[in-house]
C-alpha positions as CSV (number, residue, x, y, z in Angstrom):
1,X,0.0,0.0,0.0
2,X,2.9,2.3,0.6
3,X,4.1,1.8,-2.9
4,X,0.6,2.4,-4.3
5,X,0.4,5.7,-2.5
6,X,3.7,6.8,-4.1
7,X,2.4,5.7,-7.5
8,X,-0.6,7.9,-6.9
9,X,1.6,10.8,-6.0
10,X,3.6,10.3,-9.2
11,X,0.4,10.0,-11.3
12,X,-0.8,13.4,-10.0
13,X,2.4,15.3,-10.0
14,X,4.6,13.7,-12.7
15,X,7.7,11.4,-12.7
16,X,9.9,14.3,-11.6
17,X,8.2,14.5,-8.2
18,X,10.6,11.9,-6.8
19,X,13.8,13.4,-8.3
20,X,16.2,14.2,-5.6
21,X,14.5,12.4,-2.8
22,X,17.3,11.6,-0.3
23,X,15.2,10.0,2.6
24,X,12.2,7.8,2.7
25,X,10.2,7.6,6.0
26,X,7.3,5.1,6.3
27,X,5.1,5.5,9.3
28,X,3.3,2.2,9.9
29,X,2.1,-0.1,12.6
30,X,1.6,-3.0,10.2
31,X,4.8,-3.6,8.3
32,X,5.2,-6.6,6.1
33,X,8.2,-7.5,8.2
34,X,10.1,-6.2,11.2
35,X,13.0,-6.0,8.8
36,X,13.7,-5.2,6.1
37,X,12.0,-1.8,6.7
38,X,9.0,-1.1,4.5
39,X,10.7,2.2,3.6
40,X,13.6,0.2,2.2
41,X,11.2,-1.8,0.0
42,X,9.7,1.5,-1.3
43,X,13.2,2.9,-2.0
44,X,14.1,-0.2,-4.0
45,X,10.8,-0.2,-6.0
46,X,11.3,3.4,-7.2
47,X,15.2,3.0,-7.4
48,X,15.7,6.1,-5.2
49,X,19.2,7.2,-4.2
50,X,18.2,7.7,-0.6
51,X,18.3,6.5,3.0
52,X,15.1,4.9,4.3
53,X,13.6,3.9,7.6
54,X,10.3,3.0,9.3
55,X,8.8,5.0,12.1
56,X,6.4,3.5,14.7
57,X,4.4,6.1,16.7
58,X,0.9,4.6,16.4
59,X,-1.8,6.7,14.7
60,X,0.2,10.0,14.9
61,X,3.0,8.3,13.1
62,X,2.6,10.3,9.9
63,X,2.7,13.6,11.8
64,X,5.8,12.4,13.6
65,X,7.3,11.6,10.1
66,X,6.5,15.1,8.9
67,X,8.2,16.6,12.0
68,X,11.4,14.5,11.3
69,X,11.3,15.5,7.7
70,X,11.0,19.1,8.6
71,X,14.0,18.8,10.9
72,X,16.1,17.1,8.1
73,X,15.2,19.8,5.6
74,X,15.6,22.8,7.9
75,X,19.0,21.6,9.1
76,X,20.3,21.2,5.6
77,X,20.9,17.5,6.1
78,X,18.4,16.5,3.5
79,X,16.8,18.5,0.7
80,X,13.8,16.3,-0.1
81,X,12.0,13.7,2.1
82,X,9.3,11.3,1.1
83,X,6.9,10.8,4.1
84,X,4.4,7.9,3.9
85,X,1.7,6.6,6.2
86,X,0.6,3.1,5.3
87,X,-1.6,0.5,7.2
88,X,-3.1,-2.9,6.7
89,X,-5.0,-3.0,9.9
90,X,-7.5,-5.6,8.6
91,X,-4.6,-8.1,9.1
92,X,-4.4,-7.5,12.8
93,X,-8.0,-7.1,14.0
94,X,-10.0,-9.8,15.6
95,X,-13.0,-10.2,13.3
96,X,-15.0,-11.7,16.1
97,X,-14.5,-8.6,18.3
98,X,-17.0,-6.0,17.0
99,X,-15.7,-3.4,19.5
100,X,-12.6,-3.1,17.2
101,X,-13.1,-4.9,13.9
102,X,-15.7,-2.4,12.7
103,X,-13.5,0.6,13.5
104,X,-10.4,0.1,11.4
105,X,-9.5,0.2,7.7
106,X,-6.6,-0.1,5.4
107,X,-5.0,2.8,3.5
108,X,-1.9,4.8,2.6
109,X,-0.9,8.3,1.8
110,X,2.4,10.0,0.7
111,X,3.8,13.5,0.6
112,X,7.0,15.2,-0.4
113,X,8.6,17.6,2.1
114,X,11.1,20.1,0.9
115,X,12.0,23.8,1.4
116,X,9.4,26.4,0.6
117,X,9.5,30.2,0.7
118,X,7.9,32.3,3.4
119,X,5.1,32.5,4.4
120,X,4.4,28.8,3.4
121,X,5.3,25.7,5.3
122,X,5.1,24.3,8.8
123,X,4.5,26.9,11.5
124,X,4.4,24.7,14.7
125,X,4.5,21.2,16.0
126,X,3.2,19.6,19.2
127,X,4.4,16.1,20.0
128,X,3.6,14.2,23.2
129,X,3.5,10.8,24.9
130,X,2.0,9.4,28.1
131,X,3.4,5.9,28.4
132,X,1.4,5.2,31.5
133,X,-1.5,4.5,29.3
134,X,0.3,2.0,27.1
135,X,-1.9,-0.8,28.1
136,X,-5.1,0.8,26.9
137,X,-4.2,0.2,23.2
138,X,-1.8,-2.5,22.3
139,X,-0.8,-5.4,20.0
140,X,2.1,-7.8,20.7
141,X,5.3,-8.1,18.7
142,X,8.0,-10.3,20.3
143,X,7.0,-10.1,24.0
144,X,3.9,-11.7,25.5
145,X,3.3,-8.8,27.9
146,X,4.2,-5.2,28.7
147,X,6.9,-4.5,31.4
148,X,4.1,-4.1,34.0
149,X,2.9,-7.6,33.2
150,X,-0.2,-6.6,31.2
151,X,-0.8,-9.4,28.6
152,X,-0.8,-8.6,24.9
153,X,-2.6,-10.2,22.0
154,X,-1.8,-11.0,18.3
155,X,-4.8,-8.7,17.5
156,X,-5.5,-5.1,18.4
157,X,-6.7,-4.7,22.0
158,X,-8.3,-1.4,23.0
159,X,-9.9,-0.1,26.2
160,X,-12.4,2.1,24.3
161,X,-13.5,4.0,27.4
162,X,-10.0,5.1,28.4
163,X,-8.9,5.8,24.9
164,X,-12.0,8.0,24.3
165,X,-11.3,10.1,27.4
166,X,-7.7,10.5,26.5
167,X,-8.6,11.4,22.9
168,X,-11.1,14.1,23.8
169,X,-8.6,15.7,26.3
170,X,-5.6,15.7,24.0
171,X,-7.5,16.8,20.8
172,X,-8.4,19.9,22.8
173,X,-5.1,20.7,24.3
174,X,-2.8,19.7,21.4
175,X,-4.9,21.7,18.8
176,X,-4.8,24.8,20.9
177,X,-1.1,24.5,21.6
178,X,-0.4,24.1,17.9
179,X,-2.5,27.1,16.9
180,X,-1.0,29.3,19.6
181,X,2.5,28.0,18.7
182,X,1.9,29.1,15.2
183,X,1.0,32.6,16.3
184,X,-2.6,32.2,15.1
185,X,-6.1,32.0,16.5
186,X,-8.7,29.4,15.7
187,X,-10.4,31.9,13.4
188,X,-7.3,31.8,11.2
189,X,-7.6,28.0,10.5
190,X,-8.9,27.5,7.0
191,X,-9.3,23.7,7.4
192,X,-9.1,21.3,10.3
193,X,-7.8,17.8,9.4
194,X,-8.1,15.6,12.4
195,X,-7.3,11.9,12.9
196,X,-10.3,9.9,11.8
197,X,-11.0,7.7,14.8
198,X,-14.4,8.7,16.1
199,X,-17.0,11.3,14.9
200,X,-17.9,12.4,18.4
201,X,-14.2,13.2,19.2
202,X,-13.9,15.2,15.9
203,X,-17.1,17.1,16.7
204,X,-16.0,17.9,20.2
205,X,-12.7,19.3,18.9
206,X,-14.4,21.3,16.2
207,X,-16.8,22.8,18.7
208,X,-14.0,23.6,21.1
209,X,-12.2,25.4,18.3
210,X,-15.4,27.2,17.3
211,X,-15.1,26.1,13.6
212,X,-18.1,25.5,11.3
213,X,-18.6,22.0,9.9
214,X,-17.5,23.1,6.4
215,X,-14.0,23.8,7.8
216,X,-13.4,20.2,9.0
217,X,-12.5,17.2,6.9
218,X,-14.4,14.0,7.9
219,X,-13.6,10.6,6.3
220,X,-14.3,8.2,9.1
221,X,-17.7,7.4,7.7
222,X,-16.0,6.4,4.4
223,X,-12.8,4.7,5.3
224,X,-12.9,4.0,9.1
225,X,-9.8,4.6,11.2
226,X,-6.7,4.2,8.9
227,X,-4.2,5.0,11.7
228,X,-1.1,6.6,10.2
229,X,-2.9,7.0,6.8
230,X,-6.0,8.7,8.1
231,X,-4.7,12.3,7.9
232,X,-3.0,12.0,4.4
233,X,-6.2,10.4,3.1
234,X,-8.3,13.2,4.6
235,X,-5.9,15.8,3.3
236,X,-6.2,14.3,-0.2
237,X,-10.0,14.5,0.0
238,X,-9.7,18.2,1.0
239,X,-7.5,18.9,-2.1
240,X,-9.7,17.0,-4.5
241,X,-12.9,18.7,-3.2
242,X,-11.3,22.1,-3.7
243,X,-11.2,22.9,0.0
244,X,-7.5,23.6,0.2
245,X,-5.9,26.7,-1.3
246,X,-2.5,28.4,-1.3
247,X,-2.2,30.5,1.8
248,X,-4.7,28.4,3.9
249,X,-3.6,27.6,7.4
250,X,-4.3,23.9,8.0
251,X,-4.5,22.3,11.5
252,X,-3.6,18.6,11.6
253,X,-3.9,16.5,14.8
254,X,-3.7,12.8,15.7
255,X,-3.7,10.6,18.8
256,X,-3.1,6.9,19.4
257,X,-1.4,4.1,21.2
258,X,1.5,4.9,23.5
259,X,-0.4,6.9,24.4
260,X,0.9,9.4,21.8
261,X,-0.3,12.6,20.2
262,X,0.8,15.1,17.6
263,X,-0.4,18.3,16.0
264,X,0.9,20.7,13.5
265,X,-0.2,23.9,11.8
266,X,1.1,24.5,8.2
267,X,0.4,27.2,5.6
268,X,-0.3,25.5,2.4
269,X,1.5,26.4,-0.8
270,X,4.9,27.3,-2.1
271,X,5.3,24.1,-4.2
272,X,7.1,22.3,-1.3
273,X,4.3,20.1,0.1
274,X,2.5,17.7,-2.2
275,X,0.0,15.2,-0.8
């Protein structure tokens, strides 16, 4: 799915969109293998002269990848980074557990991050983790349990009540921190692109920001929760529906296992961000 998302990027922006990519980052919770990295498989498929690595930060993983890409570009270490969010969550849900099986979906999205002129680009990032809630949302890898002894399953386990409370709280605080960190107010946000986990959580965040429904992207009713892919897929929908314009301030926010969260404000345009 990561490869398909890059093929889609090339189809819409031309073969030259990958010229000069010097790092590939794939945010995923469902890699084909622990190693080789999914990013390495993407690098090989497109014959890129680049480094490559996977990033695991649960559902906010793509926003974490964007923050890393921004750091690479701003430092001068890299000029062009390919950031992908890709998930095959249907492979790790328990189809007999309707509390989780009906929530998640597969998907992928990709973007190029490179330098842009002022006033475009990323204006703020908020990244956070509360590992004390790790047991609320988990899936095992090589260990049978967490360090505190909490058992883990081959399938997704989620304590829906606790995750919901965490999500409502962090969607509120992280969005406001990102907006204020960008030197803006909620009125300046042209489009709110939240993680697509739950419509009630999205609506609560929208109301807290005081945004009208037409300034919020919702895809959870179409695709479900695509984890790292939910925001790039929602952003693509915003672009295709004509709701994103050069100069718009976009607010992106996600939360997930860890417990982790991330938010960013970016000013769209300047040719440097393609999604």
